[in-house]
TORNU-361588 format. One line per field, with one value per residue (C-alpha): residue number from 1; residue in three letters; chain; x, y, z. Coordinates in Angstrom, 2 decimals, always signed. Example, Ala and Ser with C-alpha at 12.3 -4.5 7.8 and 13.67 -1.06 7.14 Angstrom:
2
num <- (1,2) $
residuo <- (ala,ser) $
cadena <- (A,A) $
c1 <- (+12.30,+13.67) $
c2 <- (-4.50,-1.06) $
c3 <- (+7.80,+7.14) $
END
This chain:
69
num <- (1,2,3,4,5,6,7,8,9,10,11,12,13,14,15,16,17,18,19,20,21,22,23,24,25,26,27,28,29,30,31,32,33,34,35,36,37,38,39,40,41,42,43,44,45,46,47,48,49,50,51,52,53,54,55,56,57,58,59,60,61,62,63,64,65,66,67,68,69) $
residuo <- (unk,unk,unk,unk,unk,unk,unk,unk,unk,unk,unk,unk,unk,unk,unk,unk,unk,unk,unk,unk,unk,unk,unk,unk,unk,unk,unk,unk,unk,unk,unk,unk,unk,unk,unk,unk,unk,unk,unk,unk,unk,unk,unk,unk,unk,unk,unk,unk,unk,unk,unk,unk,unk,unk,unk,unk,unk,unk,unk,unk,unk,unk,unk,unk,unk,unk,unk,unk,unk) $
cadena <- (A,A,A,A,A,A,A,A,A,A,A,A,A,A,A,A,A,A,A,A,A,A,A,A,A,A,A,A,A,A,A,A,A,A,A,A,A,A,A,A,A,A,A,A,A,A,A,A,A,A,A,A,A,A,A,A,A,A,A,A,A,A,A,A,A,A,A,A,A) $
c1 <- (-24.03,-22.55,-21.52,-20.14,-20.13,-22.07,-20.57,-19.02,-22.19,-22.12,-24.67,-25.69,-27.33,-30.41,-32.38,-31.63,-29.05,-29.98,-28.23,-26.85,-27.83,-31.58,-32.36,-33.63,-33.11,-29.61,-31.24,-32.16,-29.28,-27.26,-24.49,-20.84,-19.63,-16.32,-17.39,-21.13,-22.10,-24.55,-23.61,-23.61,-26.49,-24.10,-23.46,-19.94,-18.61,-19.04,-15.56,-13.98,-16.30,-15.66,-12.20,-11.30,-10.11,-11.23,-13.68,-14.39,-13.27,-14.16,-12.98,-13.01,-15.69,-13.50,-13.50,-10.78,-8.19,-9.39,-9.26,-9.10,-9.22) $
c2 <- (+63.80,+62.13,+58.50,+55.77,+51.97,+49.51,+46.00,+46.78,+48.12,+51.71,+53.85,+57.45,+60.09,+61.70,+62.74,+59.27,+56.57,+54.39,+51.73,+53.33,+50.42,+50.42,+53.28,+50.83,+51.99,+51.18,+50.04,+46.82,+44.43,+42.94,+40.36,+41.39,+41.76,+40.10,+36.93,+36.79,+36.48,+38.47,+39.82,+37.29,+37.37,+39.27,+41.91,+40.86,+40.50,+36.76,+36.33,+37.85,+36.56,+37.45,+38.90,+39.01,+42.43,+44.21,+47.13,+47.34,+45.58,+45.51,+43.12,+45.96,+44.21,+44.26,+48.07,+48.96,+47.37,+45.54,+47.52,+46.43,+48.64) $
c3 <- (-48.45,-45.37,-45.80,-43.57,-43.37,-41.25,-41.23,-44.62,-46.22,-47.49,-45.65,-46.23,-44.06,-45.60,-42.52,-41.15,-41.88,-44.87,-46.93,-50.09,-52.35,-51.62,-49.17,-46.52,-42.91,-41.65,-38.40,-40.24,-39.52,-42.36,-42.28,-42.45,-46.03,-45.15,-43.30,-44.08,-40.41,-38.34,-34.91,-32.10,-29.60,-27.30,-30.01,-31.04,-34.57,-35.13,-36.60,-33.46,-30.73,-27.09,-26.43,-22.71,-21.49,-24.66,-24.43,-28.16,-31.33,-35.02,-37.72,-40.29,-42.37,-45.45,-45.52,-43.02,-40.76,-37.65,-34.40,-30.76,-27.66) $
END
């Protein structure tokens, strides 16, 4: 089984990506496990917000270290 994380939630691939805890489609948005916030309306991690000059960023969602590019 292939697994990954989406905003800190464990997801698995079984023909499509699903949340491991209840097999709901991973396309259904959930809040970040770390800060409890949903993405902003612009698609940013709420705890990071807009970062000028950054092409991508992730807070790590309590699963990994934060990254900024």
